PDBQT receptor file of N, H, CA, C and O in Angstrom, charges set to zero:
ATOM      1  N   GLY A   1     122.537  82.430 136.759  1.00  0.00    +0.000 N 
ATOM      2  CA  GLY A   1     121.587  81.813 135.923  1.00  0.00    +0.000 C 
ATOM      3  C   GLY A   1     120.959  82.782 134.961  1.00  0.00    +0.000 C 
ATOM      4  O   GLY A   1     121.294  83.965 134.897  1.00  0.00    +0.000 OA
ATOM      5  N   LYS A   2     120.013  82.213 134.203  1.00  0.00    +0.000 N 
ATOM      6  H   LYS A   2     119.740  81.252 134.256  1.00  0.00    +0.000 HD
ATOM      7  CA  LYS A   2     119.304  83.030 133.215  1.00  0.00    +0.000 C 
ATOM      8  C   LYS A   2     118.082  83.661 133.865  1.00  0.00    +0.000 C 
ATOM      9  O   LYS A   2     117.469  83.088 134.766  1.00  0.00    +0.000 OA
ATOM     10  N   SER A   3     117.740  84.857 133.388  1.00  0.00    +0.000 N 
ATOM     11  H   SER A   3     118.238  85.322 132.656  1.00  0.00    +0.000 HD
ATOM     12  CA  SER A   3     116.545  85.502 133.919  1.00  0.00    +0.000 C 
ATOM     13  C   SER A   3     115.318  84.882 133.270  1.00  0.00    +0.000 C 
ATOM     14  O   SER A   3     115.386  84.377 132.150  1.00  0.00    +0.000 OA
ATOM     15  N   SER A   4     114.196  84.923 133.981  1.00  0.00    +0.000 N 
ATOM     16  H   SER A   4     114.141  85.334 134.891  1.00  0.00    +0.000 HD
ATOM     17  CA  SER A   4     112.992  84.270 133.486  1.00  0.00    +0.000 C 
ATOM     18  C   SER A   4     112.234  85.146 132.480  1.00  0.00    +0.000 C 
ATOM     19  O   SER A   4     111.270  84.691 131.864  1.00  0.00    +0.000 OA
ATOM     20  N   LYS A   5     112.668  86.400 132.314  1.00  0.00    +0.000 N 
ATOM     21  H   LYS A   5     113.451  86.770 132.814  1.00  0.00    +0.000 HD
ATOM     22  CA  LYS A   5     111.975  87.289 131.376  1.00  0.00    +0.000 C 
ATOM     23  C   LYS A   5     112.330  86.893 129.946  1.00  0.00    +0.000 C 
ATOM     24  O   LYS A   5     113.490  86.609 129.648  1.00  0.00    +0.000 OA
ATOM     25  N   PRO A   6     111.339  86.874 129.067  1.00  0.00    +0.000 N 
ATOM     26  CA  PRO A   6     111.644  86.558 127.663  1.00  0.00    +0.000 C 
ATOM     27  C   PRO A   6     112.430  87.693 127.015  1.00  0.00    +0.000 C 
ATOM     28  O   PRO A   6     112.241  88.867 127.330  1.00  0.00    +0.000 OA
ATOM     29  N   LYS A   7     113.316  87.306 126.103  1.00  0.00    +0.000 N 
ATOM     30  H   LYS A   7     113.470  86.352 125.848  1.00  0.00    +0.000 HD
ATOM     31  CA  LYS A   7     114.108  88.329 125.440  1.00  0.00    +0.000 C 
ATOM     32  C   LYS A   7     113.238  89.071 124.436  1.00  0.00    +0.000 C 
ATOM     33  O   LYS A   7     112.426  88.472 123.730  1.00  0.00    +0.000 OA
ATOM     34  N   ARG A   8     113.417  90.341 124.390  1.00  0.00    +0.000 N 
ATOM     35  H   ARG A   8     114.076  90.827 124.964  1.00  0.00    +0.000 HD
ATOM     36  CA  ARG A   8     112.680  91.175 123.442  1.00  0.00    +0.000 C 
ATOM     37  C   ARG A   8     113.689  91.970 122.633  1.00  0.00    +0.000 C 
ATOM     38  O   ARG A   8     114.876  92.029 122.955  1.00  0.00    +0.000 OA
ATOM     39  N   GLY A   9     113.190  92.563 121.600  1.00  0.00    +0.000 N 
ATOM     40  H   GLY A   9     112.226  92.515 121.339  1.00  0.00    +0.000 HD
ATOM     41  CA  GLY A   9     114.035  93.423 120.780  1.00  0.00    +0.000 C 
ATOM     42  C   GLY A   9     114.341  94.708 121.537  1.00  0.00    +0.000 C 
ATOM     43  O   GLY A   9     114.060  94.820 122.730  1.00  0.00    +0.000 OA
ATOM     44  N   LYS A  10     114.900  95.640 120.858  1.00  0.00    +0.000 N 
ATOM     45  H   LYS A  10     115.129  95.549 119.888  1.00  0.00    +0.000 HD
ATOM     46  CA  LYS A  10     115.273  96.905 121.488  1.00  0.00    +0.000 C 
ATOM     47  C   LYS A  10     114.065  97.796 121.748  1.00  0.00    +0.000 C 
ATOM     48  O   LYS A  10     114.204  98.885 122.303  1.00  0.00    +0.000 OA
ATOM     49  N   GLY A  11     112.887  97.342 121.352  1.00  0.00    +0.000 N 
ATOM     50  H   GLY A  11     112.773  96.457 120.901  1.00  0.00    +0.000 HD
ATOM     51  CA  GLY A  11     111.698  98.159 121.543  1.00  0.00    +0.000 C 
ATOM     52  C   GLY A  11     111.660  99.238 120.488  1.00  0.00    +0.000 C 
ATOM     53  O   GLY A  11     111.871  98.963 119.307  1.00  0.00    +0.000 OA
ATOM     54  N   LYS A  12     111.397 100.451 120.896  1.00  0.00    +0.000 N 
ATOM     55  H   LYS A  12     111.226 100.674 121.856  1.00  0.00    +0.000 HD
ATOM     56  CA  LYS A  12     111.358 101.551 119.944  1.00  0.00    +0.000 C 
ATOM     57  C   LYS A  12     112.781 101.921 119.566  1.00  0.00    +0.000 C 
ATOM     58  O   LYS A  12     113.565 102.379 120.398  1.00  0.00    +0.000 OA
ATOM     59  N   SER A  13     113.089 101.720 118.329  1.00  0.00    +0.000 N 
ATOM     60  H   SER A  13     112.453 101.348 117.653  1.00  0.00    +0.000 HD
ATOM     61  CA  SER A  13     114.436 102.061 117.889  1.00  0.00    +0.000 C 
ATOM     62  C   SER A  13     114.505 103.560 117.634  1.00  0.00    +0.000 C 
ATOM     63  O   SER A  13     113.571 104.154 117.096  1.00  0.00    +0.000 OA
ATOM     64  N   SER A  14     115.586 104.143 118.014  1.00  0.00    +0.000 N 
ATOM     65  H   SER A  14     116.345 103.660 118.451  1.00  0.00    +0.000 HD
ATOM     66  CA  SER A  14     115.731 105.576 117.824  1.00  0.00    +0.000 C 
ATOM     67  C   SER A  14     116.117 105.831 116.375  1.00  0.00    +0.000 C 
ATOM     68  O   SER A  14     117.125 105.325 115.882  1.00  0.00    +0.000 OA
ATOM     69  N   LYS A  15     115.302 106.616 115.717  1.00  0.00    +0.000 N 
ATOM     70  H   LYS A  15     114.483 107.027 116.118  1.00  0.00    +0.000 HD
ATOM     71  CA  LYS A  15     115.578 106.948 114.323  1.00  0.00    +0.000 C 
ATOM     72  C   LYS A  15     116.393 108.226 114.277  1.00  0.00    +0.000 C 
ATOM     73  O   LYS A  15     116.153 109.160 115.043  1.00  0.00    +0.000 OA
ATOM     74  N   LYS A  16     117.347 108.257 113.381  1.00  0.00    +0.000 N 
ATOM     75  H   LYS A  16     117.542 107.499 112.759  1.00  0.00    +0.000 HD
ATOM     76  CA  LYS A  16     118.149 109.455 113.241  1.00  0.00    +0.000 C 
ATOM     77  C   LYS A  16     117.301 110.534 112.592  1.00  0.00    +0.000 C 
ATOM     78  O   LYS A  16     116.612 110.288 111.602  1.00  0.00    +0.000 OA
ATOM     79  N   LYS A  17     117.358 111.718 113.153  1.00  0.00    +0.000 N 
ATOM     80  H   LYS A  17     117.918 111.917 113.958  1.00  0.00    +0.000 HD
ATOM     81  CA  LYS A  17     116.606 112.820 112.581  1.00  0.00    +0.000 C 
ATOM     82  C   LYS A  17     117.431 113.425 111.446  1.00  0.00    +0.000 C 
ATOM     83  O   LYS A  17     118.570 113.850 111.633  1.00  0.00    +0.000 OA
ATOM     84  N   THR A  18     116.826 113.448 110.288  1.00  0.00    +0.000 N 
ATOM     85  H   THR A  18     115.900 113.102 110.136  1.00  0.00    +0.000 HD
ATOM     86  CA  THR A  18     117.517 114.020 109.143  1.00  0.00    +0.000 C 
ATOM     87  C   THR A  18     116.927 115.385 108.842  1.00  0.00    +0.000 C 
ATOM     88  O   THR A  18     115.714 115.582 108.908  1.00  0.00    +0.000 OA
ATOM     89  N   LYS A  19     117.787 116.308 108.517  1.00  0.00    +0.000 N 
ATOM     90  H   LYS A  19     118.773 116.148 108.464  1.00  0.00    +0.000 HD
ATOM     91  CA  LYS A  19     117.325 117.644 108.170  1.00  0.00    +0.000 C 
ATOM     92  C   LYS A  19     116.849 117.629 106.729  1.00  0.00    +0.000 C 
ATOM     93  O   LYS A  19     117.514 117.092 105.843  1.00  0.00    +0.000 OA
ATOM     94  N   LYS A  20     115.684 118.228 106.510  1.00  0.00    +0.000 N 
ATOM     95  H   LYS A  20     115.144 118.664 107.230  1.00  0.00    +0.000 HD
ATOM     96  CA  LYS A  20     115.184 118.321 105.149  1.00  0.00    +0.000 C 
ATOM     97  C   LYS A  20     115.870 119.496 104.469  1.00  0.00    +0.000 C 
ATOM     98  O   LYS A  20     115.921 120.602 105.006  1.00  0.00    +0.000 OA
ATOM     99  N   VAL A  21     116.382 119.242 103.306  1.00  0.00    +0.000 N 
ATOM    100  H   VAL A  21     116.340 118.343 102.870  1.00  0.00    +0.000 HD
ATOM    101  CA  VAL A  21     117.045 120.291 102.554  1.00  0.00    +0.000 C 
ATOM    102  C   VAL A  21     115.993 121.012 101.741  1.00  0.00    +0.000 C 
ATOM    103  O   VAL A  21     115.325 120.418 100.894  1.00  0.00    +0.000 OA
ATOM    104  N   VAL A  22     115.852 122.300 102.007  1.00  0.00    +0.000 N 
ATOM    105  H   VAL A  22     116.394 122.783 102.694  1.00  0.00    +0.000 HD
ATOM    106  CA  VAL A  22     114.864 123.095 101.289  1.00  0.00    +0.000 C 
ATOM    107  C   VAL A  22     115.565 123.758 100.111  1.00  0.00    +0.000 C 
ATOM    108  O   VAL A  22     116.488 124.556 100.275  1.00  0.00    +0.000 OA
ATOM    109  N   LYS A  23     115.099 123.404  98.928  1.00  0.00    +0.000 N 
ATOM    110  H   LYS A  23     114.350 122.756  98.794  1.00  0.00    +0.000 HD
ATOM    111  CA  LYS A  23     115.675 123.983  97.725  1.00  0.00    +0.000 C 
ATOM    112  C   LYS A  23     114.748 125.064  97.210  1.00  0.00    +0.000 C 
ATOM    113  O   LYS A  23     113.529 124.967  97.353  1.00  0.00    +0.000 OA
ATOM    114  N   ASP A  24     115.322 126.088  96.613  1.00  0.00    +0.000 N 
ATOM    115  H   ASP A  24     116.312 126.167  96.497  1.00  0.00    +0.000 HD
ATOM    116  CA  ASP A  24     114.506 127.104  95.972  1.00  0.00    +0.000 C 
ATOM    117  C   ASP A  24     114.002 126.526  94.656  1.00  0.00    +0.000 C 
ATOM    118  O   ASP A  24     114.776 126.269  93.734  1.00  0.00    +0.000 OA
ATOM    119  N   VAL A  25     112.697 126.327  94.590  1.00  0.00    +0.000 N 
ATOM    120  H   VAL A  25     112.068 126.535  95.340  1.00  0.00    +0.000 HD
ATOM    121  CA  VAL A  25     112.098 125.705  93.421  1.00  0.00    +0.000 C 
ATOM    122  C   VAL A  25     111.434 126.781  92.581  1.00  0.00    +0.000 C 
ATOM    123  O   VAL A  25     110.698 127.621  93.098  1.00  0.00    +0.000 OA
ATOM    124  N   ASP A  26     111.696 126.751  91.295  1.00  0.00    +0.000 N 
ATOM    125  H   ASP A  26     112.294 126.069  90.874  1.00  0.00    +0.000 HD
ATOM    126  CA  ASP A  26     111.069 127.688  90.377  1.00  0.00    +0.000 C 
ATOM    127  C   ASP A  26     109.674 127.172  90.045  1.00  0.00    +0.000 C 
ATOM    128  O   ASP A  26     109.532 126.170  89.344  1.00  0.00    +0.000 OA
ATOM    129  N   ILE A  27     108.632 127.861  90.550  1.00  0.00    +0.000 N 
ATOM    130  H   ILE A  27     108.748 128.676  91.118  1.00  0.00    +0.000 HD
ATOM    131  CA  ILE A  27     107.266 127.382  90.331  1.00  0.00    +0.000 C 
ATOM    132  C   ILE A  27     106.785 127.686  88.920  1.00  0.00    +0.000 C 
ATOM    133  O   ILE A  27     105.692 127.272  88.533  1.00  0.00    +0.000 OA
ATOM    134  N   LEU A  28     107.593 128.405  88.149  1.00  0.00    +0.000 N 
ATOM    135  H   LEU A  28     108.481 128.741  88.464  1.00  0.00    +0.000 HD
ATOM    136  CA  LEU A  28     107.220 128.686  86.767  1.00  0.00    +0.000 C 
ATOM    137  C   LEU A  28     108.005 127.841  85.770  1.00  0.00    +0.000 C 
ATOM    138  O   LEU A  28     107.954 128.088  84.565  1.00  0.00    +0.000 OA
ATOM    139  N   SER A  29     108.733 126.842  86.275  1.00  0.00    +0.000 N 
ATOM    140  H   SER A  29     108.774 126.641  87.254  1.00  0.00    +0.000 HD
ATOM    141  CA  SER A  29     109.493 125.987  85.371  1.00  0.00    +0.000 C 
ATOM    142  C   SER A  29     108.534 125.111  84.564  1.00  0.00    +0.000 C 
ATOM    143  O   SER A  29     107.364 124.966  84.919  1.00  0.00    +0.000 OA
ATOM    144  N   SER A  30     109.035 124.538  83.491  1.00  0.00    +0.000 N 
ATOM    145  H   SER A  30     109.985 124.656  83.203  1.00  0.00    +0.000 HD
ATOM    146  CA  SER A  30     108.165 123.725  82.635  1.00  0.00    +0.000 C 
ATOM    147  C   SER A  30     107.643 122.497  83.374  1.00  0.00    +0.000 C 
ATOM    148  O   SER A  30     106.501 122.089  83.165  1.00  0.00    +0.000 OA
ATOM    149  N   ALA A  31     108.472 121.902  84.238  1.00  0.00    +0.000 N 
ATOM    150  H   ALA A  31     109.400 122.234  84.407  1.00  0.00    +0.000 HD
ATOM    151  CA  ALA A  31     108.026 120.735  85.003  1.00  0.00    +0.000 C 
ATOM    152  C   ALA A  31     106.931 121.121  85.994  1.00  0.00    +0.000 C 
ATOM    153  O   ALA A  31     105.964 120.382  86.176  1.00  0.00    +0.000 OA
ATOM    154  N   ALA A  32     107.085 122.274  86.628  1.00  0.00    +0.000 N 
ATOM    155  H   ALA A  32     107.870 122.874  86.480  1.00  0.00    +0.000 HD
ATOM    156  CA  ALA A  32     106.076 122.723  87.591  1.00  0.00    +0.000 C 
ATOM    157  C   ALA A  32     104.775 123.085  86.887  1.00  0.00    +0.000 C 
ATOM    158  O   ALA A  32     103.692 122.833  87.415  1.00  0.00    +0.000 OA
ATOM    159  N   MET A  33     104.875 123.671  85.705  1.00  0.00    +0.000 N 
ATOM    160  H   MET A  33     105.755 123.876  85.277  1.00  0.00    +0.000 HD
ATOM    161  CA  MET A  33     103.671 124.015  84.944  1.00  0.00    +0.000 C 
ATOM    162  C   MET A  33     102.932 122.759  84.485  1.00  0.00    +0.000 C 
ATOM    163  O   MET A  33     101.702 122.719  84.496  1.00  0.00    +0.000 OA
ATOM    164  N   LEU A  34     103.678 121.745  84.085  1.00  0.00    +0.000 N 
ATOM    165  H   LEU A  34     104.678 121.777  84.077  1.00  0.00    +0.000 HD
ATOM    166  CA  LEU A  34     103.052 120.496  83.667  1.00  0.00    +0.000 C 
ATOM    167  C   LEU A  34     102.345 119.836  84.849  1.00  0.00    +0.000 C 
ATOM    168  O   LEU A  34     101.246 119.302  84.703  1.00  0.00    +0.000 OA
ATOM    169  N   ASN A  35     102.983 119.875  86.019  1.00  0.00    +0.000 N 
ATOM    170  H   ASN A  35     103.876 120.309  86.137  1.00  0.00    +0.000 HD
ATOM    171  CA  ASN A  35     102.380 119.326  87.222  1.00  0.00    +0.000 C 
ATOM    172  C   ASN A  35     101.105 120.090  87.571  1.00  0.00    +0.000 C 
ATOM    173  O   ASN A  35     100.080 119.482  87.883  1.00  0.00    +0.000 OA
ATOM    174  N   ALA A  36     101.167 121.419  87.519  1.00  0.00    +0.000 N 
ATOM    175  H   ALA A  36     101.999 121.912  87.265  1.00  0.00    +0.000 HD
ATOM    176  CA  ALA A  36     100.005 122.243  87.843  1.00  0.00    +0.000 C 
ATOM    177  C   ALA A  36      98.869 121.985  86.857  1.00  0.00    +0.000 C 
ATOM    178  O   ALA A  36      97.697 122.029  87.229  1.00  0.00    +0.000 OA
ATOM    179  N   HIS A  37      99.218 121.717  85.608  1.00  0.00    +0.000 N 
ATOM    180  H   HIS A  37     100.171 121.682  85.306  1.00  0.00    +0.000 HD
ATOM    181  CA  HIS A  37      98.201 121.440  84.585  1.00  0.00    +0.000 C 
ATOM    182  C   HIS A  37      97.378 120.215  84.961  1.00  0.00    +0.000 C 
ATOM    183  O   HIS A  37      96.172 120.176  84.720  1.00  0.00    +0.000 OA
ATOM    184  N   TYR A  38      98.028 119.217  85.548  1.00  0.00    +0.000 N 
ATOM    185  H   TYR A  38      99.008 119.249  85.743  1.00  0.00    +0.000 HD
ATOM    186  CA  TYR A  38      97.326 117.981  85.883  1.00  0.00    +0.000 C 
ATOM    187  C   TYR A  38      96.607 118.036  87.229  1.00  0.00    +0.000 C 
ATOM    188  O   TYR A  38      95.584 117.371  87.393  1.00  0.00    +0.000 OA
ATOM    189  N   ILE A  39      97.106 118.804  88.194  1.00  0.00    +0.000 N 
ATOM    190  H   ILE A  39      97.937 119.345  88.061  1.00  0.00    +0.000 HD
ATOM    191  CA  ILE A  39      96.505 118.752  89.533  1.00  0.00    +0.000 C 
ATOM    192  C   ILE A  39      95.581 119.914  89.855  1.00  0.00    +0.000 C 
ATOM    193  O   ILE A  39      94.789 119.820  90.792  1.00  0.00    +0.000 OA
ATOM    194  N   CYS A  40      95.661 121.008  89.102  1.00  0.00    +0.000 N 
ATOM    195  H   CYS A  40      96.305 121.084  88.341  1.00  0.00    +0.000 HD
ATOM    196  CA  CYS A  40      94.835 122.182  89.415  1.00  0.00    +0.000 C 
ATOM    197  C   CYS A  40      93.634 122.252  88.483  1.00  0.00    +0.000 C 
ATOM    198  O   CYS A  40      93.748 122.026  87.278  1.00  0.00    +0.000 OA
ATOM    199  N   HIS A  41      92.481 122.567  89.064  1.00  0.00    +0.000 N 
ATOM    200  H   HIS A  41      92.388 122.750  90.042  1.00  0.00    +0.000 HD
ATOM    201  CA  HIS A  41      91.257 122.646  88.273  1.00  0.00    +0.000 C 
ATOM    202  C   HIS A  41      90.961 124.066  87.821  1.00  0.00    +0.000 C 
ATOM    203  O   HIS A  41      90.267 124.264  86.823  1.00  0.00    +0.000 OA
ATOM    204  N   ASN A  42      91.477 125.055  88.539  1.00  0.00    +0.000 N 
ATOM    205  H   ASN A  42      92.041 124.894  89.349  1.00  0.00    +0.000 HD
ATOM    206  CA  ASN A  42      91.259 126.444  88.160  1.00  0.00    +0.000 C 
ATOM    207  C   ASN A  42      92.375 127.306  88.762  1.00  0.00    +0.000 C 
ATOM    208  O   ASN A  42      93.225 126.807  89.500  1.00  0.00    +0.000 OA
ATOM    209  N   VAL A  43      92.362 128.580  88.445  1.00  0.00    +0.000 N 
ATOM    210  H   VAL A  43      91.671 128.985  87.846  1.00  0.00    +0.000 HD
ATOM    211  CA  VAL A  43      93.441 129.470  88.887  1.00  0.00    +0.000 C 
ATOM    212  C   VAL A  43      93.514 129.590  90.409  1.00  0.00    +0.000 C 
ATOM    213  O   VAL A  43      94.612 129.480  90.955  1.00  0.00    +0.000 OA
ATOM    214  N   PRO A  44      92.402 129.810  91.128  1.00  0.00    +0.000 N 
ATOM    215  CA  PRO A  44      92.510 129.874  92.590  1.00  0.00    +0.000 C 
ATOM    216  C   PRO A  44      93.069 128.604  93.210  1.00  0.00    +0.000 C 
ATOM    217  O   PRO A  44      93.831 128.669  94.175  1.00  0.00    +0.000 OA
ATOM    218  N   ALA A  45      92.700 127.449  92.665  1.00  0.00    +0.000 N 
ATOM    219  H   ALA A  45      92.082 127.397  91.881  1.00  0.00    +0.000 HD
ATOM    220  CA  ALA A  45      93.228 126.184  93.193  1.00  0.00    +0.000 C 
ATOM    221  C   ALA A  45      94.722 126.097  92.956  1.00  0.00    +0.000 C 
ATOM    222  O   ALA A  45      95.468 125.626  93.814  1.00  0.00    +0.000 OA
ATOM    223  N   CYS A  46      95.158 126.553  91.789  1.00  0.00    +0.000 N 
ATOM    224  H   CYS A  46      94.552 126.936  91.092  1.00  0.00    +0.000 HD
ATOM    225  CA  CYS A  46      96.591 126.529  91.463  1.00  0.00    +0.000 C 
ATOM    226  C   CYS A  46      97.370 127.432  92.411  1.00  0.00    +0.000 C 
ATOM    227  O   CYS A  46      98.416 127.041  92.929  1.00  0.00    +0.000 OA
ATOM    228  N   LEU A  47      96.859 128.639  92.636  1.00  0.00    +0.000 N 
ATOM    229  H   LEU A  47      96.009 128.956  92.215  1.00  0.00    +0.000 HD
ATOM    230  CA  LEU A  47      97.544 129.568  93.536  1.00  0.00    +0.000 C 
ATOM    231  C   LEU A  47      97.589 129.029  94.954  1.00  0.00    +0.000 C 
ATOM    232  O   LEU A  47      98.599 129.174  95.642  1.00  0.00    +0.000 OA
ATOM    233  N   GLU A  48      96.508 128.413  95.395  1.00  0.00    +0.000 N 
ATOM    234  H   GLU A  48      95.687 128.296  94.837  1.00  0.00    +0.000 HD
ATOM    235  CA  GLU A  48      96.462 127.880  96.754  1.00  0.00    +0.000 C 
ATOM    236  C   GLU A  48      97.444 126.728  96.931  1.00  0.00    +0.000 C 
ATOM    237  O   GLU A  48      98.098 126.625  97.969  1.00  0.00    +0.000 OA
ATOM    238  N   LEU A  49      97.554 125.858  95.925  1.00  0.00    +0.000 N 
ATOM    239  H   LEU A  49      97.023 125.942  95.082  1.00  0.00    +0.000 HD
ATOM    240  CA  LEU A  49      98.508 124.754  96.004  1.00  0.00    +0.000 C 
ATOM    241  C   LEU A  49      99.944 125.237  95.941  1.00  0.00    +0.000 C 
ATOM    242  O   LEU A  49     100.845 124.576  96.459  1.00  0.00    +0.000 OA
ATOM    243  N   ARG A  50     100.167 126.375  95.317  1.00  0.00    +0.000 N 
ATOM    244  H   ARG A  50      99.436 126.912  94.896  1.00  0.00    +0.000 HD
ATOM    245  CA  ARG A  50     101.514 126.931  95.222  1.00  0.00    +0.000 C 
ATOM    246  C   ARG A  50     101.889 127.778  96.442  1.00  0.00    +0.000 C 
ATOM    247  O   ARG A  50     103.001 128.301  96.521  1.00  0.00    +0.000 OA
ATOM    248  N   GLY A  51     100.959 127.911  97.388  1.00  0.00    +0.000 N 
ATOM    249  H   GLY A  51     100.056 127.487  97.324  1.00  0.00    +0.000 HD
ATOM    250  CA  GLY A  51     101.280 128.628  98.625  1.00  0.00    +0.000 C 
ATOM    251  C   GLY A  51     100.798 130.056  98.670  1.00  0.00    +0.000 C 
ATOM    252  O   GLY A  51     101.284 130.846  99.479  1.00  0.00    +0.000 OA
ATOM    253  N   PHE A  52      99.851 130.405  97.816  1.00  0.00    +0.000 N 
ATOM    254  H   PHE A  52      99.457 129.763  97.159  1.00  0.00    +0.000 HD
ATOM    255  CA  PHE A  52      99.292 131.752  97.813  1.00  0.00    +0.000 C 
ATOM    256  C   PHE A  52      97.785 131.678  98.000  1.00  0.00    +0.000 C 
ATOM    257  O   PHE A  52      97.030 131.857  97.045  1.00  0.00    +0.000 OA
ATOM    258  N   PRO A  53      97.338 131.412  99.243  1.00  0.00    +0.000 N 
ATOM    259  CA  PRO A  53      95.889 131.307  99.456  1.00  0.00    +0.000 C 
ATOM    260  C   PRO A  53      95.218 132.674  99.337  1.00  0.00    +0.000 C 
ATOM    261  O   PRO A  53      95.824 133.698  99.650  1.00  0.00    +0.000 OA
ATOM    262  N   TRP A  54      94.004 132.684  98.897  1.00  0.00    +0.000 N 
ATOM    263  H   TRP A  54      93.511 131.852  98.643  1.00  0.00    +0.000 HD
ATOM    264  CA  TRP A  54      93.262 133.919  98.773  1.00  0.00    +0.000 C 
ATOM    265  C   TRP A  54      92.184 133.963  99.843  1.00  0.00    +0.000 C 
ATOM    266  O   TRP A  54      91.639 132.925 100.216  1.00  0.00    +0.000 OA
ATOM    267  N   PRO A  55      91.867 135.165 100.346  1.00  0.00    +0.000 N 
ATOM    268  CA  PRO A  55      90.880 135.265 101.434  1.00  0.00    +0.000 C 
ATOM    269  C   PRO A  55      89.501 134.805 100.973  1.00  0.00    +0.000 C 
ATOM    270  O   PRO A  55      89.056 135.118  99.869  1.00  0.00    +0.000 OA
ATOM    271  N   GLY A  56      88.849 134.065 101.837  1.00  0.00    +0.000 N 
ATOM    272  H   GLY A  56      89.210 133.810 102.734  1.00  0.00    +0.000 HD
ATOM    273  CA  GLY A  56      87.507 133.576 101.538  1.00  0.00    +0.000 C 
ATOM    274  C   GLY A  56      87.497 132.299 100.741  1.00  0.00    +0.000 C 
ATOM    275  O   GLY A  56      86.449 131.892 100.239  1.00  0.00    +0.000 OA
ATOM    276  N   SER A  57      88.654 131.649 100.612  1.00  0.00    +0.000 N 
ATOM    277  H   SER A  57      89.505 131.980 101.021  1.00  0.00    +0.000 HD
ATOM    278  CA  SER A  57      88.689 130.411  99.836  1.00  0.00    +0.000 C 
ATOM    279  C   SER A  57      88.012 129.300 100.623  1.00  0.00    +0.000 C 
ATOM    280  O   SER A  57      88.178 129.206 101.839  1.00  0.00    +0.000 OA
ATOM    281  N   PRO A  58      87.246 128.454  99.928  1.00  0.00    +0.000 N 
ATOM    282  CA  PRO A  58      86.595 127.346 100.636  1.00  0.00    +0.000 C 
ATOM    283  C   PRO A  58      87.632 126.323 101.079  1.00  0.00    +0.000 C 
ATOM    284  O   PRO A  58      88.568 126.011 100.343  1.00  0.00    +0.000 OA
ATOM    285  N   LYS A  59      87.453 125.809 102.284  1.00  0.00    +0.000 N 
ATOM    286  H   LYS A  59      86.692 126.062 102.882  1.00  0.00    +0.000 HD
ATOM    287  CA  LYS A  59      88.386 124.820 102.823  1.00  0.00    +0.000 C 
ATOM    288  C   LYS A  59      88.045 123.455 102.250  1.00  0.00    +0.000 C 
ATOM    289  O   LYS A  59      86.874 123.117 102.080  1.00  0.00    +0.000 OA
ATOM    290  N   LYS A  60      89.092 122.663 101.948  1.00  0.00    +0.000 N 
ATOM    291  H   LYS A  60      90.044 122.938 102.086  1.00  0.00    +0.000 HD
ATOM    292  CA  LYS A  60      88.866 121.332 101.414  1.00  0.00    +0.000 C 
ATOM    293  C   LYS A  60      88.432 120.404 102.529  1.00  0.00    +0.000 C 
ATOM    294  O   LYS A  60      88.929 120.487 103.652  1.00  0.00    +0.000 OA
ATOM    295  N   LYS A  61      87.508 119.526 102.213  1.00  0.00    +0.000 N 
ATOM    296  H   LYS A  61      87.104 119.459 101.300  1.00  0.00    +0.000 HD
ATOM    297  CA  LYS A  61      87.079 118.501 103.158  1.00  0.00    +0.000 C 
ATOM    298  C   LYS A  61      87.749 117.201 102.771  1.00  0.00    +0.000 C 
ATOM    299  O   LYS A  61      87.614 116.747 101.634  1.00  0.00    +0.000 OA
ATOM    300  N   GLY A  62      88.472 116.593 103.704  1.00  0.00    +0.000 N 
ATOM    301  H   GLY A  62      88.582 116.962 104.627  1.00  0.00    +0.000 HD
ATOM    302  CA  GLY A  62      89.170 115.342 103.420  1.00  0.00    +0.000 C 
ATOM    303  C   GLY A  62      88.223 114.162 103.432  1.00  0.00    +0.000 C 
ATOM    304  O   GLY A  62      87.115 114.237 103.964  1.00  0.00    +0.000 OA
ATOM    305  N   LYS A  63      88.666 113.092 102.849  1.00  0.00    +0.000 N 
ATOM    306  H   LYS A  63      89.566 113.030 102.417  1.00  0.00    +0.000 HD
ATOM    307  CA  LYS A  63      87.875 111.869 102.857  1.00  0.00    +0.000 C 
ATOM    308  C   LYS A  63      87.931 111.241 104.241  1.00  0.00    +0.000 C 
ATOM    309  O   LYS A  63      88.996 111.164 104.854  1.00  0.00    +0.000 OA
ATOM    310  N   ARG A  64      86.808 110.804 104.716  1.00  0.00    +0.000 N 
ATOM    311  H   ARG A  64      85.943 110.867 104.218  1.00  0.00    +0.000 HD
ATOM    312  CA  ARG A  64      86.776 110.162 106.038  1.00  0.00    +0.000 C 
ATOM    313  C   ARG A  64      86.847 108.663 105.855  1.00  0.00    +0.000 C 
ATOM    314  O   ARG A  64      86.129 108.090 105.036  1.00  0.00    +0.000 OA
ATOM    315  N   ARG A  65      87.709 108.039 106.615  1.00  0.00    +0.000 N 
ATOM    316  H   ARG A  65      88.293 108.505 107.280  1.00  0.00    +0.000 HD
ATOM    317  CA  ARG A  65      87.829 106.584 106.562  1.00  0.00    +0.000 C 
ATOM    318  C   ARG A  65      87.087 105.967 107.722  1.00  0.00    +0.000 C 
ATOM    319  O   ARG A  65      87.072 106.506 108.828  1.00  0.00    +0.000 OA
ATOM    320  N   LYS A  66      86.470 104.828 107.458  1.00  0.00    +0.000 N 
ATOM    321  H   LYS A  66      86.482 104.390 106.559  1.00  0.00    +0.000 HD
ATOM    322  CA  LYS A  66      85.723 104.158 108.527  1.00  0.00    +0.000 C 
ATOM    323  C   LYS A  66      86.585 103.137 109.204  1.00  0.00    +0.000 C 
ATOM    324  O   LYS A  66      86.134 102.466 110.133  1.00  0.00    +0.000 OA
TER     325      LYS A  66
């Protein structure tokens, strides 16, 4: 006979883990400079976003959601 348990899906489906391809990006390219122009407010902010933090830099406070 049939089991009395209701049929369910597979539950948590296993997602294939994909490797992220890390490309060497030129941070001085024209596209990167245009991006930095729009997102950076000053030189320390630009350096920090590019991966060169300076000692004593103030930490950003994220927005808190309720």
